[in-house]
VOBA-1610 file (N, C-alpha, C; in pm, whole numbers, padded with zeros to 5 digits, always signed):
BEGIN
Unk+00085-00120+00000Unk+00000+00000+00000Unk+00088+00125+00000Unk+00043+00227-00073Unk+00113+00354-00073Unk+00020+00462-00020Unk+00078+00567+00035Unk-00001+00675+00093Unk-00009+00790-00007Unk-00131+00823-00050Unk-00153+00933-00143Unk-00204+01059-00075Unk-00226+01054+00056Unk-00286+01166+00128Unk-00193+01286+00135Unk-00251+01406+00118Unk-00175+01530+00128Unk-00255+01630+00211Unk-00186+01733+00256Unk-00250+01838+00337Unk-00234+01972+00266Unk-00345+02034+00235Unk-00344+02163+00167Unk-00395+02270+00262Unk-00304+02331+00333Unk-00341+02440+00424Unk-00440+02401+00530Unk-00429+02280+00582Unk-00522+02232+00684Unk-00634+02147+00629Unk-00647+02143+00498Unk-00748+02059+00434Unk-00683+01926+00397Unk-00729+01819+00462Unk-00669+01687+00441Unk-00737+01616+00325Unk-00659+01588+00220Unk-00711+01522+00101Unk-00664+01377+00097Unk-00753+01282+00063Unk-00712+01141+00056Unk-00616+01113-00059Unk-00614+01199-00157Unk-00518+01192-00268Unk-00503+01334-00323Unk-00399+01359-00403Unk-00370+01497-00443Unk-00440+01546-00569Unk-00543+01475-00617Unk-00606+01511-00744Unk-00742+01577-00719Unk-00754+01701-00766Unk-00880+01775-00754Unk-00923+01820-00893Unk-01047+01866-00905Unk-01099+01911-01034Unk-01084+02062-01045Unk-01051+02108-01164Unk-01036+02252-01185Unk-01171+02320-01200Unk-01183+02435-01138Unk-01308+02510-01143Unk-01350+02538-01287Unk-01479+02521-01312Unk-01534+02550-01443Unk-01530+02434-01540Unk-01472+02321-01498Unk-01460+02206-01588Unk-01533+02083-01536Unk-01594+02095-01418Unk-01655+01978-01354Unk-01793+02010-01299Unk-01845+02126-01340Unk-01977+02165-01292Unk-01981+02174-01141Unk-02085+02113-01083Unk-02100+02109-00937Unk-02092+01965-00886Unk-02032+01878-00965Unk-02008+01741-00922Unk-02108+01640-00973Unk-02235+01670-00957Unk-02338+01574-00993Unk-02335+01540-01143Unk-02290+01635-01224Unk-02284+01615-01369Unk-02192+01499-01407Unk-02090+01473-01325Unk-01993+01368-01357Unk-02016+01240-01277Unk-02111+01241-01186Unk-02131+01127-01097Unk-02175+01001-01171Unk-02230+01014-01292Unk-02270+00896-01368Unk-02152+00825-01431Unk-02036+00892-01436Unk-01919+00834-01500Unk-01828+00758-01403Unk-01823+00802-01276Unk-01741+00734-01176Unk-01783+00782-01037Unk-01732+00715-00936Unk-01760+00751-00798Unk-01678+00875-00762Unk-01742+00992-00758Unk-01666+01114-00737Unk-01612+01127-00594Unk-01657+01040-00504Unk-01599+01040-00370Unk-01454+00992-00370Unk-01407+00939-00482Unk-01268+00895-00493Unk-01173+01011-00520Unk-01227+01129-00546Unk-01144+01247-00571Unk-01079+01297-00443Unk-00967+01366-00460Unk-00910+01435-00345Unk-01002+01545-00297Unk-01060+01616-00393Unk-01158+01722-00364Unk-01223+01763-00495Unk-01337+01826-00485Unk-01400+01887-00601Unk-01394+02038-00584Unk-01352+02107-00688Unk-01359+02253-00690Unk-01473+02289-00784Unk-01575+02351-00729Unk-01696+02377-00808Unk-01677+02495-00903Unk-01769+02505-00998Unk-01766+02616-01094Unk-01765+02749-01020Unk-01686+02844-01071Unk-01668+02972-01005Unk-01798+03045-00975Unk-01805+03103-00856Unk-01927+03167-00807Unk-01903+03314-00775Unk-01996+03398-00818Unk-02001+03536-00774Unk-02118+03550-00678Unk-02120+03657-00600Unk-02227+03670-00502Unk-02364+03672-00570Unk-02373+03747-00680Unk-02497+03751-00758Unk-02478+03673-00888Unk-02586+03620-00947Unk-02574+03547-01073Unk-02509+03632-01182Unk-02445+03564-01276Unk-02375+03636-01383Unk-02408+03570-01517Unk-02437+03653-01617Unk-02478+03605-01749Unk-02362+03550-01830Unk-02244+03607-01816Unk-02131+03566-01898Unk-02129+03638-02031Unk-02039+03596-02119Unk-02020+03660-02249Unk-02111+03599-02355Unk-02138+03672-02462Unk-02217+03617-02573Unk-02134+03514-02651Unk-02201+03420-02719Unk-02129+03324-02802Unk-02088+03388-02935Unk-01992+03326-03005Unk-01917+03206-02966Unk-01815+03237-02856Unk-01800+03142-02762Unk-01711+03166-02650Unk-01619+03049-02619Unk-01615+02952-02710Unk-01519+02842-02701Unk-01460+02817-02838Unk-01331+02796-02845Unk-01269+02762-02973Unk-01150+02670-02946Unk-01140+02563-03027Unk-01027+02471-03016Unk-00903+02535-03075Unk-00789+02507-03014Unk-00660+02552-03065Unk-00567+02432-03066Unk-00453+02441-03136Unk-00359+02328-03131Unk-00317+02300-02986Unk-00342+02176-02941Unk-00306+02132-02806Unk-00373+02213-02696Unk-00494+02260-02723Unk-00562+02335-02617Unk-00694+02392-02662Unk-00743+02486-02584Unk-00869+02554-02617Unk-00869+02693-02556Unk-00941+02783-02623Unk-00964+02917-02571Unk-01106+02925-02521Unk-01125+02982-02402Unk-01262+03002-02355Unk-01281+03147-02312Unk-01399+03198-02343Unk-01437+03331-02300Unk-01579+03323-02244Unk-01599+03228-02153Unk-01731+03207-02093Unk-01777+03332-02019Unk-01682+03403-01963Unk-01719+03524-01890Unk-01766+03497-01749Unk-01725+03381-01695Unk-01758+03344-01557Unk-01909+03339-01531Unk-01983+03294-01631Unk-02127+03274-01612Unk-02150+03178-01497Unk-02242+03212-01408Unk-02271+03122-01296Unk-02404+03156-01231Unk-02449+03068-01144Unk-02582+03079-01084Unk-02585+03168-00960Unk-02470+03209-00911Unk-02464+03292-00792Unk-02458+03210-00664Unk-02403+03270-00560Unk-02379+03201-00434Unk-02508+03148-00371Unk-02612+03230-00366Unk-02735+03190-00298Unk-02800+03069-00364Unk-02806+03068-00498Unk-02864+02954-00568Unk-02777+02830-00552Unk-02645+02848-00552Unk-02556+02735-00527Unk-02583+02672-00391Unk-02596+02754-00289Unk-02621+02704-00154Unk-02756+02632-00146Unk-02854+02687-00215Unk-02990+02630-00208Unk-03007+02506-00296Unk-02950+02507-00416Unk-02980+02402-00513Unk-02869+02299-00535Unk-02745+02336-00516Unk-02633+02248-00548Unk-02564+02190-00425Unk-02552+02269-00321Unk-02479+02225-00202Unk-02546+02109-00129Unk-02681+02099-00126Unk-02743+01985-00056Unk-02693+01850-00109Unk-02677+01836-00239Unk-02624+01710-00295Unk-02481+01687-00249Unk-02398+01791-00254Unk-02257+01777-00217Unk-02244+01740-00069Unk-02336+01787+00014Unk-02330+01756+00157Unk-02352+01606+00184Unk-02414+01535+00090Unk-02440+01392+00110Unk-02317+01307+00082Unk-02212+01367+00028Unk-02094+01292-00014Unk-01982+01300+00089Unk-01902+01195+00094Unk-01777+01199+00172Unk-01669+01253+00079Unk-01669+01385+00066Unk-01586+01451-00034Unk-01556+01594+00010Unk-01429+01633-00003Unk-01392+01771+00024Unk-01448+01861-00085Unk-01520+01965-00045Unk-01579+02059-00139Unk-01508+02194-00126Unk-01448+02237-00235Unk-01382+02368-00238Unk-01462+02459-00331Unk-01506+02571-00280Unk-01585+02665-00359Unk-01493+02771-00418Unk-01490+02777-00550Unk-01417+02883-00620Unk-01509+03005-00627Unk-01455+03123-00600Unk-01539+03243-00600Unk-01461+03363-00649Unk-01533+03468-00686Unk-01470+03588-00740Unk-01562+03707-00723Unk-01512+03825-00757Unk-01594+03946-00752Unk-01531+04056-00834Unk-01606+04162-00856Unk-01555+04279-00928Unk-01514+04391-00834Unk-01527+04364-00704Unk-01485+04461-00603Unk-01451+04383-00477Unk-01381+04446-00386Unk-01346+04381-00260Unk-01472+04343-00183Unk-01570+04432-00183Unk-01696+04404-00113Unk-01763+04277-00166Unk-01761+04259-00300Unk-01823+04140-00359Unk-01748+04013-00319Unk-01617+04019-00314Unk-01537+03905-00269Unk-01574+03869-00125Unk-01581+03971-00040Unk-01608+03948+00101Unk-01748+03890+00121Unk-01848+03943+00052Unk-01984+03892+00066Unk-01993+03745+00024Unk-01927+03711-00086Unk-01929+03573-00133Unk-01859+03481-00033Unk-01744+03523+00017Unk-01668+03441+00112Unk-01747+03419+00240Unk-01811+03523+00291Unk-01890+03511+00414Unk-02007+03415+00396Unk-02078+03428+00284Unk-02195+03343+00261Unk-02154+03196+00246Unk-02048+03170+00174Unk-02002+03032+00153Unk-01949+02971+00283Unk-01887+03052+00366Unk-01835+03005+00495Unk-01949+02966+00589Unk-02053+03046+00591Unk-02166+03022+00682Unk-02257+02909+00634Unk-02248+02873+00506Unk-02343+02778+00447Unk-02335+02639+00508Unk-02217+02594+00545Unk-02199+02457+00593Unk-02190+02361+00476Unk-02091+02274+00476Unk-02073+02181+00366Unk-01966+02222+00268Unk-01912+02342+00285Unk-01797+02388+00207Unk-01675+02376+00297Unk-01571+02308+00248Unk-01455+02279+00332Unk-01335+02369+00304Unk-01338+02441+00193Unk-01230+02532+00160Unk-01275+02629+00053Unk-01204+02740+00040Unk-01235+02841-00060Unk-01117+02861-00153Unk-01146+02866-00283Unk-01043+02903-00381Unk-01082+03038-00439Unk-00996+03133-00422Unk-01023+03272-00456Unk-00962+03305-00593Unk-01048+03329-00691Unk-01002+03364-00825Unk-00974+03514-00831Unk-00846+03549-00843Unk-00811+03692-00844Unk-00776+03741-00985Unk-00815+03663-01086Unk-00791+03705-01225Unk-00908+03788-01278Unk-00965+03869-01190Unk-01080+03952-01225Unk-01044+04099-01208Unk-01101+04187-01290Unk-01071+04331-01277Unk-01149+04395-01163Unk-01084+04487-01094Unk-01147+04561-00985Unk-01213+04686-01043Unk-01345+04682-01051Unk-01418+04792-01115Unk-01406+04923-01037Unk-01367+04915-00909Unk-01354+05037-00828Unk-01210+05090-00828Unk-01121+05023-00899Unk-00981+05067-00903Unk-00933+05074-01048Unk-01017+05131-01133Unk-00979+05149-01272Unk-00970+05020-01350Unk-01044+04918-01306Unk-01046+04786-01372Unk-00907+04720-01375Unk-00825+04750-01276Unk-00698+04680-01260Unk-00727+04537-01215Unk-00667+04439-01280Unk-00690+04300-01242Unk-00629+04275-01104Unk-00710+04219-01013Unk-00667+04197-00875Unk-00536+04120-00869Unk-00520+04021-00957Unk-00404+03932-00947Unk-00280+03979-01018Unk-00281+04101-01076Unk-00162+04148-01147Unk-00098+04270-01081Unk-00161+04325-00980Unk-00106+04439-00907Unk-00090+04399-00760Unk+00034+04394-00710Unk+00057+04346-00572Unk-00022+04423-00467Unk-00033+04555-00482Unk-00104+04636-00382Unk-00253+04606-00382Unk-00311+04595-00502Unk-00454+04564-00513Unk-00482+04423-00461Unk-00392+04331-00496Unk-00406+04193-00449Unk-00397+04185-00297Unk-00306+04259-00239Unk-00291+04261-00093Unk-00420+04301-00025Unk-00484+04404-00076Unk-00607+04454-00015Unk-00719+04349-00019Unk-00737+04283-00134Unk-00849+04190-00146Unk-00823+04062-00068Unk-00701+04009-00069Unk-00673+03887+00006Unk-00683+03912+00156Unk-00634+04026+00201Unk-00643+04061+00343Unk-00789+04070+00387Unk-00873+04132+00306Unk-01015+04147+00340Unk-01084+04011+00346Unk-01056+03925+00251Unk-01121+03793+00249Unk-01070+03707+00365Unk-00941+03718+00396Unk-00888+03640+00508Unk-00962+03672+00637Unk-01001+03796+00656Unk-01075+03835+00776Unk-01219+03786+00772Unk-01268+03752+00652Unk-01409+03716+00636Unk-01436+03567+00648Unk-01331+03484+00655Unk-01352+03339+00659Unk-01248+03271+00746Unk-01291+03161+00810Unk-01197+03078+00883Unk-01170+02947+00810Unk-01225+02933+00689Unk-01199+02814+00608Unk-01060+02823+00546Unk-01000+02709+00511Unk-00874+02714+00436Unk-00891+02799+00311Unk-00802+02895+00292Unk-00812+02990+00182Unk-00701+02967+00080Unk-00742+02933-00042Unk-00648+02909-00151Unk-00661+03024-00249Unk-00552+03090-00281Unk-00555+03200-00377Unk-00508+03149-00512Unk-00595+03161-00613Unk-00563+03114-00748Unk-00495+03226-00826Unk-00369+03204-00859Unk-00286+03309-00916Unk-00303+03322-01067Unk-00290+03445-01115Unk-00291+03472-01258Unk-00149+03452-01314Unk-00136+03389-01431Unk-00004+03373-01491Unk+00038+03497-01570Unk-00054+03592-01587Unk-00027+03708-01672Unk+00044+03818-01593Unk+00157+03778-01533Unk+00237+03868-01449Unk+00384+03849-01482Unk+00465+03944-01439Unk+00610+03936-01462Unk+00677+03841-01363Unk+00635+03846-01236Unk+00699+03767-01132Unk+00591+03696-01048Unk+00560+03573-01083Unk+00453+03501-01013Unk+00497+03462-00871Unk+00627+03448-00849Unk+00675+03420-00714Unk+00643+03534-00619Unk+00657+03656-00667Unk+00624+03774-00587Unk+00476+03775-00551Unk+00389+03744-00648Unk+00246+03744-00623Unk+00208+03636-00522Unk+00273+03521-00531Unk+00248+03413-00435Unk+00289+03456-00295Unk+00400+03528-00285Unk+00448+03575-00154Unk+00352+03676-00094Unk+00292+03760-00177Unk+00192+03854-00128Unk+00073+03778-00070Unk+00028+03675-00141Unk-00084+03593-00091Unk-00048+03528+00042Unk+00071+03472+00050Unk+00115+03408+00174Unk+00121+03509+00289Unk+00177+03625+00265Unk+00191+03727+00369Unk+00056+03779+00416Unk-00045+03771+00330Unk-00179+03820+00365Unk-00266+03713+00429Unk-00210+03595+00452Unk-00283+03493+00526Unk-00338+03378+00445Unk-00305+03370+00316Unk-00351+03256+00237Unk-00292+03127+00292Unk-00371+03021+00294Unk-00324+02891+00341Unk-00257+02811+00230Unk-00285+02848+00104Unk-00226+02780-00011Unk-00246+02868-00133Unk-00177+02835-00240Unk-00200+02901-00368Unk-00225+02794-00474Unk-00299+02831-00577Unk-00318+02740-00691Unk-00277+02814-00818Unk-00217+02743-00910Unk-00167+02803-01032Unk-00135+02694-01134Unk-00161+02732-01265Unk-00190+02866-01311Unk-00333+02874-01362Unk-00386+02995-01360Unk-00511+03021-01430Unk-00479+03027-01579Unk-00578+03043-01662Unk-00555+03043-01807Unk-00470+03162-01851Unk-00405+03145-01965Unk-00322+03250-02024Unk-00402+03321-02133Unk-00403+03453-02130Unk-00481+03529-02228Unk-00429+03507-02370Unk-00523+03475-02461Unk-00485+03453-02600Unk-00599+03489-02693Unk-00575+03476-02823Unk-00681+03501-02921Unk-00658+03418-03045Unk-00764+03400-03121Unk-00761+03317-03241Unk-00845+03388-03348Unk-00789+03405-03470Unk-00853+03486-03573Unk-00897+03400-03692Unk-01017+03425-03740Unk-01065+03367-03865Unk-01010+03454-03978Unk-00919+03399-04060Unk-00851+03481-04160Unk-00943+03521-04275Unk-01054+03452-04293Unk-01147+03486-04401Unk-01235+03605-04364Unk-01288+03603-04243Unk-01371+03715-04198Unk-01287+03826-04134Unk-01163+03791-04099Unk-01072+03882-04028Unk-01130+03927-03895Unk-01203+03837-03834Unk-01259+03861-03702Unk-01211+03754-03605Unk-01214+03790-03478Unk-01179+03690-03377Unk-01281+03577-03377Unk-01236+03458-03350Unk-01327+03344-03341Unk-01410+03347-03213Unk-01375+03436-03122Unk-01450+03455-02999Unk-01521+03590-03003Unk-01645+03592-02960Unk-01719+03718-02957Unk-01651+03820-02865Unk-01585+03769-02762Unk-01517+03855-02665Unk-01380+03901-02716Unk-01339+03854-02832Unk-01210+03879-02897Unk-01099+03797-02833Unk-01074+03814-02704Unk-00972+03735-02635Unk-01036+03634-02542Unk-00957+03535-02503Unk-01006+03432-02411Unk-00891+03372-02333Unk-00922+03274-02251Unk-00821+03209-02168Unk-00776+03078-02231Unk-00646+03065-02255Unk-00591+02943-02314Unk-00563+02840-02206Unk-00613+02718-02227Unk-00588+02606-02136Unk-00550+02484-02218Unk-00515+02375-02149Unk-00479+02252-02218Unk-00328+02229-02223Unk-00286+02120-02286Unk-00144+02081-02287Unk-00049+02189-02337Unk-00098+02281-02422Unk-00011+02386-02477Unk+00052+02470-02367Unk-00016+02486-02253Unk+00037+02574-02149Unk+00112+02498-02039Unk+00116+02365-02047Unk+00173+02287-01937Unk+00318+02323-01904Unk+00409+02332-02000Unk+00547+02366-01964Unk+00559+02501-01892Unk+00474+02596-01931Unk+00475+02726-01863Unk+00426+02710-01720Unk+00320+02632-01703Unk+00263+02611-01570Unk+00362+02540-01478Unk+00429+02438-01529Unk+00528+02365-01447Unk+00639+02459-01403Unk+00685+02543-01495Unk+00791+02640-01461Unk+00745+02735-01352Unk+00621+02783-01363Unk+00570+02878-01263Unk+00552+02811-01127Unk+00507+02687-01124Unk+00496+02614-00997Unk+00634+02602-00932Unk+00735+02572-01011Unk+00872+02561-00959Unk+00918+02694-00900Unk+00887+02805-00970Unk+00926+02937-00919Unk+00854+02970-00789Unk+00725+02938-00782Unk+00648+02967-00661Unk+00695+02880-00545Unk+00729+02755-00573Unk+00778+02665-00468Unk+00903+02721-00401Unk+00984+02791-00476Unk+01105+02851-00420Unk+01075+02979-00342Unk+00957+03038-00368Unk+00925+03168-00310Unk+00843+03163-00181Unk+00765+03055-00161Unk+00674+03049-00046Unk+00686+02916+00028Unk+00631+02915+00149Unk+00631+02795+00232Unk+00496+02724+00229Unk+00390+02794+00188Unk+00257+02735+00188Unk+00241+02637+00072Unk+00146+02543+00082Unk+00127+02442-00024Unk+00080+02505-00155Unk+00108+02432-00263Unk+00074+02475-00398Unk-00014+02368-00462Unk-00122+02411-00527Unk-00199+02324-00616Unk-00161+02361-00758Unk-00101+02268-00830Unk-00055+02296-00965Unk-00157+02256-01069Unk-00166+02334-01174Unk-00262+02303-01281Unk-00217+02369-01411Unk-00268+02313-01522Unk-00236+02369-01652Unk-00201+02258-01749Unk-00300+02204-01817Unk-00276+02105-01921Unk-00245+01965-01873Unk-00288+01931-01751Unk-00263+01795-01699Unk-00360+01698-01766Unk-00305+01599-01837Unk-00386+01500-01907Unk-00364+01359-01853Unk-00245+01334-01797Unk-00207+01201-01753Unk-00141+01207-01616Unk-00119+01088-01558Unk-00049+01080-01430Unk+00092+01136-01443Unk+00156+01110-01555Unk+00291+01162-01576Unk+00292+01315-01569Unk+00193+01377-01632Unk+00182+01523-01626Unk+00167+01570-01482Unk+00080+01503-01408Unk+00055+01540-01269Unk+00182+01527-01185Unk+00256+01422-01207Unk+00379+01399-01131Unk+00484+01505-01160Unk+00488+01554-01282Unk+00579+01665-01315Unk+00554+01783-01222Unk+00427+01818-01206Unk+00392+01932-01121Unk+00436+01908-00976Unk+00416+01787-00928Unk+00450+01758-00788Unk+00601+01758-00767Unk+00674+01706-00862Unk+00821+01709-00851Unk+00870+01854-00855Unk+00800+01940-00929Unk+00836+02082-00936Unk+00802+02157-00808Unk+00712+02098-00724Unk+00682+02162-00597Unk+00537+02167-00556Unk+00447+02116-00641Unk+00304+02116-00606Unk+00272+02006-00506Unk+00187+02037-00410Unk+00142+01936-00313Unk+00016+01866-00361Unk-00051+01924-00459Unk-00171+01865-00521Unk-00180+01918-00663Unk-00267+01856-00741Unk-00284+01898-00880Unk-00432+01912-00912Unk-00461+01999-01006Unk-00599+02024-01046Unk-00613+01994-01195Unk-00713+01915-01229Unk-00732+01868-01366Unk-00853+01940-01427Unk-00833+02002-01544Unk-00938+02082-01604Unk-00981+02037-01742Unk-00913+02085-01845Unk-00951+02059-01983Unk-00964+01910-02012Unk-00883+01828-01948Unk-00887+01682-01970Unk-01026+01626-01941Unk-01101+01688-01850Unk-01235+01639-01817Unk-01330+01645-01936Unk-01307+01740-02026Unk-01393+01753-02144Unk-01365+01644-02246Unk-01241+01596-02247Unk-01199+01495-02345Unk-01228+01355-02293Unk-01202+01335-02166Unk-01218+01204-02102Unk-01280+01223-01964Unk-01408+01196-01948Unk-01476+01218-01820Unk-01415+01142-01703Unk-01336+01038-01731Unk-01274+00961-01625Unk-01126+00994-01608Unk-01082+01104-01664Unk-00940+01140-01660Unk-00886+01146-01518Unk-00962+01207-01426Unk-00911+01223-01290Unk-00888+01089-01221Unk-00978+00995-01243Unk-00964+00863-01181Unk-00843+00790-01239Unk-00823+00802-01369Unk-00707+00739-01432Unk-00576+00802-01382Unk-00578+00930-01356Unk-00459+00998-01305Unk-00427+00951-01163Unk-00529+00940-01079Unk-00507+00890-00942Unk-00445+00750-00946Unk-00502+00663-01029Unk-00452+00526-01041Unk-00309+00524-01093Unk-00281+00608-01191Unk-00148+00613-01249Unk-00043+00664-01151Unk-00080+00756-01066Unk+00013+00807-00965Unk+00045+00698-00863Unk-00058+00621-00825Unk-00036+00510-00733Unk+00057+00406-00794Unk+00039+00375-00921Unk+00126+00279-00990Unk+00270+00328-00994Unk+00288+00458-01015Unk+00422+00517-01019Unk+00495+00498-00885Unk+00423+00526-00777Unk+00484+00512-00645Unk+00525+00367-00619Unk+00439+00273-00654Unk+00470+00131-00635Unk+00591+00090-00718Unk+00593+00136-00842Unk+00701+00099-00934Unk+00837+00150-00885Unk+00835+00268-00821Unk+00960+00329-00775Unk+00988+00305-00627Unk+00907+00223-00563Unk+00931+00189-00423Unk+00916+00307-00329Unk+00823+00397-00360Unk+00799+00515-00278Unk+00671+00493-00197Unk+00682+00500-00066Unk+00568+00468+00020Unk+00471+00584+00036Unk+00521+00706+00023Unk+00439+00824+00052Unk+00459+00928-00057Unk+00350+00973-00118Unk+00361+01067-00229Unk+00423+01199-00188Unk+00414+01233-00060Unk+00474+01358-00013Unk+00625+01361-00031Unk+00686+01242-00047Unk+00831+01234-00065Unk+00876+01294-00198Unk+00787+01301-00296Unk+00830+01352-00427Unk+00804+01502-00443Unk+00731+01562-00350Unk+00696+01703-00364Unk+00823+01788-00359Unk+00846+01867-00464Unk+00963+01954-00468Unk+01094+01880-00479Unk+01093+01760-00535Unk+01214+01677-00538Unk+01297+01696-00666Unk+01268+01802-00742Unk+01340+01828-00865Unk+01490+01841-00839Unk+01569+01774-00920Unk+01714+01780-00909Unk+01766+01883-01010Unk+01840+01981-00963Unk+01895+02083-01052Unk+02046+02093-01036
//
């Protein structure tokens, strides 16, 4: 037997594989494909305090080794999530992490408070790749001072494990991770999607109505692994690594670079059982290499 259990800022996971926000719905959608209680945790679709319509279509486009999405964070809102989706999740023996966001510090705080009081949510993942409408639409996750203010405010609003999801669209992601750590974050997750665009050369228009979108999938994996390695050197808190993970081998790369857990996203659209196959593959790797505890490989990169 090998031990796959990891600890993410006080949240004890039976294995290090979680689902990436926005790719797994609210859990019930995938329950017909496998026993979702076998996951390390589920990260639900991103939530704002009030419902959000999102962007007009087209808002998804395939790219070589990936996809661009401009969904616009469409969601049902915190109150509807608590009323309609959380009761099902409460019936499961499963860690539930609620991803949330806002366009102002007040909106972040209101969402965090409501999710904390709801019961049945075990951790919060804070998406800071959103613009602050009260600060000239500066993206929270790209300005250290703006990021400091919002993380500090949310930390005061919740006693749940707080994971800050970092934007890759920065010059120094290690610095941003350190800001999150100094403001009380229990962990960081990275990377969020990378801004990109795709053009139809015949119409000379973007293939997305929003013009730009977030690039995910295997195309971004080497960038994500590099950023996880940089953050691992910069902070002491745990890291959840993500970005183009399709196989157990991909997941293990992130952990060797310094991630304590991994989040699987785009792969869920291609193979609904990808997360289960990754968990099994990681267990096989440990057995093959005579490693009793997966924590032994975290940050074990040889340079």
